[in-house]
DRENVO-564143 format. One record per residue (C-alpha): x, z, y. Coordinates in steps of 0.5 Angstrom, whole numbers. Layout:
      xx      zz      yy
       X       Z       Y
...
This chain:
      xx      zz      yy
       0       0       0
       2      -2       7
       3       4      12
       3       4      20
       5      11      20
      12      14      16
      14      21      15
      21      22      15
      24      28      12
      31      30      14
      34      35       9
      38      41      10
      41      40      17
      44      47      17
      48      44      10
      49      37      10
      50      34      17
      57      32      18
      60      26      22
      53      25      26
      49      23      20
      43      26      23
      43      20      28
      40      16      22
      33      19      23
      34      17      31
      35      10      29
      29      10      24
      25      13      29
      27       8      34
      27       1      30
      20       3      27
      17       5      34
      19      -2      37
      15      -5      31
       9      -1      33
      10       4      27
       9      11      28
      14      16      25
      14      24      24
      20      27      23
      21      34      20
      28      38      19
      28      42      13
      33      48      13
      36      50       7
      31      56       7
      25      52       7
      21      48       2
      22      41       2
      15      37       3
      13      33      -3
       9      28       2
      14      25       6
      16      17       6
      23      17       7
      28      23       5
      35      23       8
      41      27       6
      48      27      10
      55      29       8
      57      36       8
      63      40       5
      64      43      -2
      61      49      -1
      55      47       3
      54      41      -2
      54      46      -8
      49      51      -5
      44      45      -3
      44      42     -10
      42      49     -13
      37      50      -8
      34      43      -8
      34      43     -16
      30      50     -15
      25      47     -10
      23      41     -14
      20      38      -8
      25      32      -7
      25      30     -15
      17      30     -14
      17      26      -8
      22      21     -11
      18      20     -18
      12      18     -14
      16      13     -10
      18      16      -4
      25      13      -1
      31      17      -1
      37      16       2
      44      20       1
      50      20       5
      57      22       2
      56      29      -1
      48      27      -1
      50      21      -5
      54      25     -10
      48      30     -11
      43      25     -12
      47      24     -19
      47      28     -25
      54      31     -24
      59      32     -18
      66      36     -17
      66      42     -14
      71      46      -9
      76      47     -15
      74      40     -19
      69      44     -23
      63      40     -25
      56      42     -21
      49      39     -24
      46      35     -19
      39      32     -18
      39      26     -23
      35      22     -19
      41      17     -19
      44      15     -26
      51      17     -23
      57      22     -25
      62      24     -19
      69      27     -20
      74      29     -15
      80      23     -15
      87      24     -14
      87      21      -7
      83      22      -1
      79      16       2
      79      16       9
      78      10      14
      73       4      15
      70       1       9
      66      -6       9
      62      -9       3
      58     -14       1
      51     -12      -1
      47     -14      -7
      44     -20      -6
      37     -17      -8
      37     -12      -3
      37     -18       3
      42     -13       7
      48     -17      11
      55     -14      10
      56      -7      11
      60      -3      16
      62       4      16
      67      10      16
      69      14       9
      72      21       9
      72      23       1
      75      25      -5
      70      23     -10
      70      18     -15
      63      16     -17
      62      12     -24
      55       8     -25
      51       9     -31
      47       3     -34
      40       5     -30
      43       4     -23
      46      -2     -19
      52      -2     -14
      50      -2      -7
      55      -7      -5
      62     -10      -7
      68      -7      -3
      71     -12       2
      76      -6       5
      76       1       4
      75       5      -3
      68       7      -4
      66       9     -11
      73       8     -13
      72       2     -18
      71      -4     -13
      64      -2     -11
      61       2      -6
      54       6      -7
      49       6     -12
      41       5     -12
      35       5     -17
      28       3     -15
      28       6      -8
      33      11      -8
      40       9      -5
      46      13      -4
      53      11       0
      59      14       2
      58      11       9
      58      15      15
      58      12      22
      52      14      22
      51       8      17
      44       6      19
      46       6      26
      52       1      24
      48      -3      20
      41      -4      22
      39      -9      16
      40      -3      12
      35       1      16
      30      -4      16
      31      -4       8
      29       3       8
      23       2      13
      21      -4       9
      20       0       3
      17       6       6
      12       1      10
      10      -3       4
      11      -9       8
      15     -14      11
      17     -12      18
      17     -17      25
      23     -19      28
      26     -15      34
      31     -16      39
      38     -13      35
      43     -16      41
      46      -9      42
      46      -7      35
      49     -13      33
      54     -13      38
      56      -6      35
      56      -8      28
      60     -15      29
      65     -11      33
      67      -6      28
      67     -11      22
      72     -15      26
      76      -9      27
      77      -9      20
      76     -16      17
      77     -21      23
      73     -27      23
      76     -33      21
């Protein structure tokens, strides 16, 4: 069903909100408004229950201990998995991406149970990935080349029921030549930036999933300039 009203849920800003990831909520609100789509954004702190009636759920990055605490509380709460089961859009960045999987590495490298919304396993690598990342997105998603910033030590292994979000052109990503993963309407990435500010096509993908229909074009000149500037800084146009 299509919708002209979208409820956005920003999960645990007190634990998962590094590198300006909350900017992802702002760009979704703005791009929806330009198309006449009303939005309601709810910030859910870690001592609050996660509502199950949201349309888009956003998780940001965080340090090891906040990530572990977030995973424990989200598993105990159950609201996010319930929303994902009914078809809500879920977008996780960095630590938020890892905890969407079955397991990730804790502060000492110990395995920590995730939410199992994506068929992925993450662990700590030997070297830290820091810097710009560029990738070519899976063709079925119809999103242009992506640009972002990564700062993590994770290595993420994809299972059989997920697909890689993008093939790495520059940077590290999952550590195996690919960046991120998705299944249905659940998508994770290591990209900060914020990711949806740098990649308006990705923001529109989430809005399109949530609205249940195609979106009308809008003036993307300023967003396009930012995107092209960052892409050309890493992979100069030929």
